[in-house]
C-alpha positions in Angstrom: 234.7 -64.4 203.4 237.7 -65.6 201.4 239.6 -62.1 202.1 238.6 -62.9 205.4 240.4 -66.5 205.8 243.8 -66.4 207.0 244.4 -69.6 205.3 243.9 -71.2 201.8 240.6 -73.4 201.1 240.8 -76.6 202.9 237.9 -79.2 202.6 239.2 -81.0 205.5 238.7 -78.5 208.0 235.3 -79.3 210.1 234.2 -76.0 209.3 234.4 -75.9 205.8 233.4 -79.6 205.4 230.2 -79.0 207.4 229.4 -75.8 205.3 229.8 -77.2 202.2 227.5 -80.2 203.0 225.0 -77.8 204.5 224.8 -75.5 201.5 224.3 -78.9 199.4 221.8 -79.9 201.4 220.3 -76.5 201.2 220.6 -76.8 197.4 218.6 -80.1 197.2 216.5 -78.5 200.1 215.5 -75.9 197.5 214.5 -78.0 195.1 212.7 -80.3 196.5 210.6 -77.7 198.0 210.1 -76.3 194.8 208.6 -79.5 193.4 206.3 -80.4 196.3 204.7 -76.8 196.2 204.2 -77.1 192.7 202.7 -80.6 192.8 203.0 -82.7 195.6 200.7 -84.5 197.7 200.3 -84.6 201.4 202.5 -87.9 201.4 205.1 -86.1 199.8 204.6 -82.9 201.9 205.0 -85.3 205.0 208.3 -86.7 203.2 209.6 -83.1 202.7 209.2 -81.9 206.2 210.9 -84.6 208.1 214.1 -83.7 205.5 213.6 -79.9 206.0 213.6 -80.8 209.7 216.9 -82.7 209.4 218.7 -80.0 206.7 218.0 -77.3 209.1 219.5 -78.9 212.2 222.9 -80.0 209.8 222.3 -76.4 208.8 223.3 -74.9 212.5 226.4 -76.7 212.8 228.6 -74.7 210.4 226.2 -71.7 211.8 227.0 -72.0 215.6 230.7 -73.2 214.5 231.2 -70.0 212.8 230.1 -67.7 215.5 232.1 -70.0 217.8 235.3 -69.4 215.5 234.5 -65.7 215.0 234.4 -65.3 219.0 237.3 -67.0 219.7 239.6 -65.5 216.6 
């Protein structure tokens, strides 16, 4: 992706910022999913599913933003 970018890495860009936040949230999501799958109770599974929905909805922001930027440019 870096080869396709027209400018330098700038965390202040909305697409870059939301993308970075989404990646870190997905990392936390994967770690939590592993812990819940290994030894989670029903309450832990319910909490995980609520968090999971929020993470995936947030992930859609940079996903569709990247599609929009790709179609625009």
